[in-house]
C-alpha positions in Angstrom: -78.5 -0.4 170.2 -75.9 2.3 170.2 -75.1 4.3 173.3 -73.5 7.7 172.4 -71.7 10.1 174.8 -71.1 13.8 174.1 -68.8 14.8 177.0 -68.6 18.6 177.4 -67.0 20.8 180.0 -70.3 21.5 181.7 -72.6 18.6 180.8 -72.6 15.1 179.4 -75.3 14.5 176.9 -75.9 10.8 176.2 -78.4 9.1 173.9 -79.5 5.6 172.8 -80.0 4.9 169.1 -81.9 2.0 167.6 -81.5 1.4 163.8 -80.2 4.9 163.5 -83.1 6.6 165.3 -82.5 8.5 168.6 -84.8 6.8 171.1 -83.9 8.5 174.4 -81.5 11.2 175.5 -80.4 12.6 178.8 -78.2 15.4 180.1 -76.1 15.2 183.3 -73.5 17.4 184.9 -69.8 16.6 184.1 -67.9 15.7 187.2 -64.1 15.1 186.9 -64.1 13.3 190.2 -67.0 10.9 189.6 -65.8 7.3 189.3 -66.6 4.8 186.6 -69.0 3.0 189.1 -70.8 6.2 189.9 -71.4 7.0 186.2 -72.4 3.4 185.6 -75.0 3.4 188.4 -76.5 6.7 187.3 -76.8 5.5 183.7 -78.3 2.2 184.8 -80.9 4.1 186.7 -81.8 6.2 183.7 -82.1 3.0 181.6 -84.4 1.5 184.3 -86.6 4.6 184.4 -87.1 4.4 180.6 -87.5 0.6 180.5 -84.3 0.1 178.5 -82.2 -3.1 178.8 -78.4 -2.3 179.2 -77.7 -5.8 177.8 -79.1 -4.7 174.4 -76.4 -2.1 174.0 -74.3 -3.4 171.1 -71.7 -0.6 170.9 -70.6 2.6 172.6 -69.2 5.8 171.0 -67.7 8.8 172.9 -66.9 12.3 171.8 -65.2 14.4 174.5 -63.4 17.7 175.1 -62.5 16.7 178.7 -59.6 14.2 178.6 -59.8 13.5 182.3 -63.3 12.1 182.0 -62.6 10.0 178.9 -60.7 7.3 180.8 -63.5 6.9 183.3 -66.3 6.7 180.7 -64.3 4.2 178.6 -63.9 1.8 181.6 -67.5 2.4 182.7 -68.5 1.2 179.2 -66.3 -1.9 179.6 -67.6 -2.8 183.0 -71.3 -2.0 182.7 -72.0 -2.5 179.0 -69.2 -5.0 178.1 -68.1 -2.9 175.2 -64.9 -1.1 174.3 -66.0 2.4 173.3 -65.2 3.9 169.9 -63.6 7.3 170.6 -63.8 10.2 168.2 -60.2 11.2 167.5 -57.2 10.8 165.1 -57.7 7.9 162.7 -61.4 7.7 162.9 -63.4 8.0 159.6 -65.5 11.1 159.3 -65.6 11.9 155.6 -64.3 15.4 156.4 -61.2 17.0 154.9 -59.9 19.2 157.8 -58.1 22.3 156.6 -57.0 23.4 160.0 -53.2 24.2 160.3 -53.0 21.4 162.8 -56.0 19.1 162.4 -55.4 17.5 165.8 -56.3 20.7 167.5 -59.9 20.7 166.3 -62.2 19.7 169.1 -64.0 16.4 168.7 -67.4 18.1 169.2 -66.7 20.5 166.3 -65.9 17.6 164.0 -69.0 15.6 165.1 -71.2 18.7 164.6 -69.8 19.2 161.1 -70.5 15.6 160.1 -74.0 15.8 161.4 -74.8 19.1 159.9 -73.5 18.2 156.4 -75.2 14.8 156.5 -78.6 16.4 157.4 -78.5 19.8 155.6 -75.7 19.7 153.0 -73.3 22.6 152.6 -72.0 25.3 152.7 -72.8 25.8 156.3 -71.8 27.8 159.4 -72.3 25.8 162.5 -72.8 27.6 165.9 -72.5 25.5 169.0 -73.6 27.5 172.1 -72.1 25.6 175.0 -69.5 26.3 177.6 -67.7 28.0 174.8 -69.5 29.4 171.7 -67.8 27.9 168.6 -68.4 28.8 165.0 -67.3 26.4 162.2 -67.3 26.8 158.5 -67.8 23.8 156.2 -68.2 23.5 152.4 -70.5 21.4 150.3 -67.4 19.2 149.5 -67.1 18.3 153.2 -64.1 20.5 153.8 -63.8 21.8 157.4 -62.2 25.2 156.9 -62.0 26.4 160.6 -63.8 29.0 162.5 -63.9 31.1 165.7 -64.1 30.4 169.4 -65.6 32.8 172.0 -66.5 32.5 175.7 -69.9 31.0 176.2 -72.8 32.9 177.7 -72.5 31.1 181.1 -68.7 31.6 181.3 -69.2 35.3 180.6 -71.8 35.6 183.3 -69.7 33.8 185.9 -66.6 35.9 185.0 -68.6 39.1 185.7 -69.7 37.7 189.1 -66.3 36.4 190.1 -64.1 39.2 188.9 -66.1 42.2 190.1 -66.8 43.2 193.7 -70.4 44.3 193.5 -72.0 42.6 190.5 -74.3 39.7 191.5 -74.8 36.2 190.0 -77.8 36.4 187.7 -80.2 34.2 185.8 -79.6 34.2 182.1 -82.7 35.6 180.5 -83.8 38.4 178.2 -84.7 41.6 180.1 -86.8 42.9 177.2 -84.8 46.2 176.8 -81.2 47.5 176.6 -81.7 50.6 178.6 -82.2 48.9 182.0 -82.9 50.5 185.4 -81.3 47.9 187.7 -78.0 46.0 187.9 -79.4 42.5 187.3 -81.3 43.6 184.2 -78.4 45.6 182.9 -76.2 42.5 183.2 -78.8 40.4 181.4 -79.0 42.9 178.6 -75.2 43.1 178.1 -74.7 39.4 178.3 -77.7 38.1 176.3 -78.0 40.9 173.7 -74.3 41.3 173.5 -74.0 37.5 172.7 -76.7 37.9 170.0 -74.8 40.8 168.5 -71.6 38.7 168.4 -73.4 35.8 166.7 -74.9 38.2 164.1 -71.5 39.7 163.3 -69.4 36.6 163.2 -72.0 34.7 161.1 -72.1 37.6 158.7 -68.3 37.7 158.3 -68.0 33.9 158.0 -70.8 33.6 155.4 -69.0 36.2 153.3 -65.6 34.5 153.6 -67.2 31.1 153.0 -69.0 32.2 149.9 -65.8 33.8 148.6 -63.9 30.5 149.2 -66.4 28.1 147.7 -67.5 30.5 144.8 -70.8 28.6 145.1 -74.2 30.0 144.2 -75.8 28.0 147.0 -76.7 30.1 150.0 -74.6 29.7 153.2 -77.0 28.5 155.9 -76.4 28.7 159.7 -77.2 25.8 162.0 -77.2 26.4 165.7 -77.0 23.8 168.5 -76.2 23.8 172.2 -77.9 24.7 175.5 -78.9 28.3 174.8 -79.5 28.0 171.0 -83.2 28.5 171.3 -82.8 31.7 173.4 -80.3 33.1 170.9 -82.5 32.2 167.9 -85.2 34.5 169.1 -83.0 37.6 168.9 -81.0 37.0 165.7 -81.9 36.8 162.0 -78.9 34.7 160.8 -79.8 31.3 162.3 -81.7 29.1 159.8 -82.1 26.0 161.9 -81.8 25.1 165.6 -80.9 21.4 166.1 -80.5 20.6 169.7 -79.5 16.9 169.1 -76.9 17.7 166.4 -73.9 16.3 168.2 -75.6 13.1 169.3 -76.8 12.5 165.7 -73.3 13.2 164.5 -72.0 10.5 166.7 -74.4 8.0 165.2 -73.3 9.0 161.7 -69.7 8.6 162.6 -70.4 5.2 164.2 -72.1 4.0 161.0 -69.1 5.1 159.0 -66.7 3.2 161.2 -68.5 0.1 162.5 -67.6 -2.1 159.5 -63.9 -1.3 159.8 -63.3 -1.8 163.5 -62.8 -5.1 165.3 -65.4 -6.6 167.6 -65.4 -4.4 170.7 -67.2 -6.8 173.0 -65.5 -7.7 176.3 -65.2 -11.4 177.0 -65.8 -13.0 180.4 -62.1 -13.8 180.7 -61.3 -10.1 180.6 -63.6 -9.2 183.5 -61.0 -9.5 186.3 -58.6 -7.2 184.4 -61.4 -4.7 183.8 -62.4 -4.7 187.4 -58.8 -3.9 188.4 -58.8 -1.0 186.0 -62.1 0.4 187.2 -61.1 0.1 190.8 -57.9 2.1 190.0 -60.0 4.9 188.5 -62.1 5.2 191.7 -59.2 5.7 194.1 
């Protein structure tokens, strides 16, 4: 079985795959200060609740946009699952041709999403990931990653209003049902939620036009959305063709399959355990 980690700024989404099929998935809050042992114990409890045997994990793969957590998850993998994790980054096989000015600047999550979306839906595509940041990525049917846009996510925008103004409250992110609102909380909900929907509509429209001009393809450009608030956004926009909440985890499985036959055995031998223990203890200090 494969254990996959998608480490974001707000949440870690992890899942277990057996023979390419996602069996279980969980979401936990990202803590920079949490130790390898703490992550290991939490994950072991999740496994126990679902009746999964940690000893049957044959490999681990990690995608992260939080470098400070990567080291901890890597060594948690070594101690609790006896596996050196495969990390999505430079040198890993994805099948993508990255057209970014500096390919190393593209977030691992955006690469993973592109691999998953192209594998499942084909191209050309616009991929919208509605997480801590809202990212838009354009990919062609020839597996070219062209680039995209990055905007503040819905939750970031909400927190900024609360923290940077004297009288605006912290609110629940929900649709108020109208744009002409008669109280402060509903007015904020309207501006945040419907404003985000408007941004998605506009950016997707522009990106579809630019992508169609680049590819000169007669195939329609489809929009795939993922991330925590994708379902809420889909209800208010016309441009989203598919919502795929597990897109990033499935992308990690696709990337693992592309790389497993090239990499060395990542199992940890008993002789290495003292060294691993020293490393893990260092990460908890």
